[in-house]
C-alpha positions as CSV (number, residue, x, y, z in Angstrom):
1,M,7.9,-14.9,51.1
2,L,7.5,-11.0,50.3
3,Q,10.3,-11.3,48.0
4,K,8.7,-14.1,46.4
5,K,5.4,-12.0,46.0
6,I,7.4,-8.9,44.7
7,K,8.9,-11.4,41.9
8,M,5.7,-12.7,40.9
9,V,4.0,-9.3,40.6
10,G,6.9,-7.9,38.5
11,I,6.9,-10.8,36.2
12,L,2.9,-10.2,36.1
13,L,3.5,-6.6,35.1
14,L,6.3,-7.3,32.6
15,T,3.8,-9.7,30.9
16,V,1.0,-7.6,30.7
17,S,3.3,-4.6,29.3
18,I,4.5,-6.8,26.7
19,L,1.1,-8.0,25.8
20,A,-0.4,-4.4,25.8
21,A,2.7,-3.4,23.5
22,C,1.8,-6.0,21.2
23,G,-2.0,-5.4,21.1
24,S,-1.3,-1.7,20.7
25,G,1.0,-1.9,17.7
26,K,-1.5,-4.0,16.0
27,D,-4.1,-1.7,16.8
28,R,-2.0,1.1,15.4
29,E,-1.6,-0.6,12.2
30,M,-5.0,-1.4,11.7
31,D,-6.2,1.9,12.5
32,T,-4.2,3.5,9.8
33,M,-5.3,1.1,7.2
34,D,-8.4,1.7,5.4
35,H,-10.2,-1.6,4.8
36,S,-13.6,-0.4,4.0
37,S,-14.8,0.0,0.3
38,P,-13.6,3.2,-1.3
39,S,-16.2,6.3,-1.2
40,E,-16.8,8.4,-4.0
41,E,-15.2,11.3,-1.6
42,R,-12.2,9.1,-1.3
43,M,-11.8,8.5,-4.9
44,E,-11.9,11.9,-6.0
45,G,-8.6,13.0,-7.3
46,M,-7.3,9.4,-8.1
47,H,-5.7,8.5,-11.3
48,H,-7.2,5.3,-12.5
49,S,-5.3,5.2,-15.6
50,S,-1.7,6.2,-16.0
51,S,0.7,6.8,-18.9
52,G,2.7,3.7,-18.1
53,E,5.8,5.7,-17.5
54,L,8.1,3.8,-14.9
55,P,10.1,5.2,-12.3
56,E,13.9,5.5,-12.7
57,G,15.6,2.4,-11.4
58,L,12.5,0.3,-11.1
59,Q,13.5,-3.5,-12.1
60,Q,11.3,-5.9,-13.9
61,A,10.7,-9.2,-11.7
62,E,12.7,-12.3,-13.2
63,N,9.9,-14.7,-13.0
64,P,6.8,-13.2,-12.0
65,T,4.0,-15.2,-11.2
66,Y,1.7,-13.4,-13.4
67,K,3.6,-12.5,-16.6
68,A,3.2,-9.3,-18.9
69,G,-0.2,-10.4,-21.1
70,S,-1.3,-12.9,-18.9
71,K,-4.8,-12.5,-16.8
72,A,-5.6,-12.7,-13.3
73,I,-8.5,-11.4,-10.7
74,I,-8.0,-8.5,-8.8
75,T,-9.0,-9.1,-4.9
76,A,-8.2,-5.5,-3.9
77,D,-10.7,-2.5,-3.5
78,H,-8.1,0.4,-3.8
79,M,-10.9,2.1,-5.6
80,G,-14.7,1.4,-6.6
81,G,-14.8,-1.3,-9.5
82,M,-11.7,-2.8,-8.9
83,D,-12.4,-5.7,-6.4
84,G,-13.1,-8.9,-8.6
85,A,-12.4,-7.1,-12.1
86,E,-10.2,-9.3,-14.7
87,A,-7.0,-7.8,-15.0
88,T,-4.5,-8.0,-17.6
89,I,-1.0,-7.9,-16.5
90,T,1.1,-4.9,-18.4
91,G,4.2,-5.1,-16.2
92,A,5.9,-7.2,-13.2
93,Y,8.4,-5.5,-11.0
94,K,10.3,-6.4,-7.9
95,T,10.3,-3.6,-5.3
96,T,9.2,-2.7,-1.9
97,A,5.6,-1.6,-1.8
98,Y,4.2,0.9,0.9
99,A,0.9,1.9,2.3
100,I,1.2,5.5,3.2
101,S,-0.8,8.3,5.0
102,F,-0.4,11.8,3.9
103,T,-1.9,15.3,3.7
104,R,-2.7,16.5,0.1
105,T,-0.8,19.2,-1.0
106,D,-3.7,20.7,-2.8
107,T,-6.7,20.3,-0.3
108,G,-5.3,19.2,3.1
109,E,-7.2,16.4,3.3
110,E,-5.8,13.6,5.2
111,I,-5.5,10.3,3.3
112,K,-5.0,7.3,5.4
113,G,-3.7,3.9,4.1
114,H,-3.1,4.7,0.7
115,K,-2.1,1.5,-1.1
116,W,0.4,1.6,-3.0
117,I,3.5,3.6,-3.7
118,I,6.8,1.9,-4.2
119,H,10.2,2.5,-3.1
120,E,11.3,4.1,-6.5
121,E,8.3,6.6,-6.1
122,I,9.9,8.1,-3.0
123,E,12.1,11.3,-3.2
124,D,15.8,10.8,-2.7
125,A,15.1,7.3,-1.5
126,C,17.7,5.3,0.6
127,D,19.2,2.3,-0.6
128,V,17.3,0.2,2.1
129,P,13.4,-0.2,2.5
130,Y,11.6,2.0,4.5
131,E,9.8,0.9,7.8
132,A,6.5,1.5,9.4
133,G,6.6,5.2,11.0
134,D,9.3,6.2,8.6
135,E,8.8,9.7,7.0
136,V,9.3,10.2,3.4
137,T,8.3,12.6,0.5
138,V,6.5,11.1,-2.2
139,S,7.3,11.8,-5.9
140,T,4.6,10.2,-7.6
141,D,0.7,11.3,-8.7
142,H,-1.4,8.5,-8.6
143,M,-3.9,11.2,-7.2
144,E,-4.0,14.8,-7.1
145,G,-2.1,16.5,-4.3
146,M,0.1,13.5,-3.8
147,D,3.2,14.5,-5.6
148,G,5.6,16.2,-3.1
149,A,3.6,15.2,0.0
150,D,5.1,14.6,3.2
151,A,4.2,11.0,4.2
152,V,4.4,8.4,6.9
153,I,5.0,4.9,5.9
154,D,1.9,2.8,7.4
155,S,3.2,-0.6,6.3
156,A,6.0,-2.0,3.8
157,V,6.1,-5.3,1.8
158,N,8.8,-6.6,-0.4
159,T,7.1,-8.1,-3.3
160,T,6.6,-8.2,-7.0
161,V,4.2,-5.2,-7.9
162,Y,1.9,-5.3,-11.1
163,M,0.8,-2.7,-13.6
164,V,-2.5,-3.7,-14.9
165,D,-5.2,-3.1,-17.3
166,Y,-9.0,-3.7,-16.2
167,T,-12.7,-2.7,-16.7
168,S,-14.4,-1.1,-13.8
169,T,-17.1,-3.5,-12.5
170,I,-19.1,-0.8,-11.5
171,D,-19.3,1.7,-14.6
172,G,-17.4,-0.4,-17.3
173,Q,-14.8,2.4,-17.6
174,E,-11.6,1.1,-19.0
175,V,-8.4,1.5,-16.9
176,K,-5.0,1.5,-18.3
177,N,-1.7,1.0,-16.7
178,H,-3.1,1.1,-13.3
179,K,-0.3,1.4,-10.7
180,W,-0.1,-0.9,-8.4
181,V,-1.4,-4.1,-7.3
182,T,0.7,-6.5,-5.3
183,E,1.0,-10.4,-5.9
184,S,-1.0,-11.0,-3.1
185,E,-4.1,-8.7,-4.2
186,L,-4.4,-11.1,-7.7
187,S,-5.7,-14.6,-8.1
188,A,-5.3,-16.9,-10.8
189,K,-8.1,-16.6,-13.4
């Protein structure tokens, strides 16, 4: 009888441990992602437009959902004026996109859940995609203080990423060659 109770308590503790581990991992991922609308403070130093220059080794997507020249609606709010804006697709590329957390090299400010850098924008990137928790060095300048920063991968998604042109829904600013939005952050016009 005592042995049966000990076995039941063991099973109960194991179940609770498994559920707690699953829950805490999910909470950790949610804590690192910034789902709020971007503030002016957070947007400071962000480059809305880019030259359109592509990182070495980036390959065009063969059959993207949104082809270059087509239109789509952005459903992401990486920065103010983006969500709901009509985008013109300027390029579609197959890669792994990463949300990262890092400390800016210029101000020391901690940036959590920055979306997105891609595999080809990681210094000395390995041949396989990184996973949440991996540490990398960033080799792109989507915002000031990013290039050369040490970062932690918050999440990774193998997807088609798009470079887009759009007009800010807040101030009417024309944004050219914005890097990057993922396929799940676009909807058909």
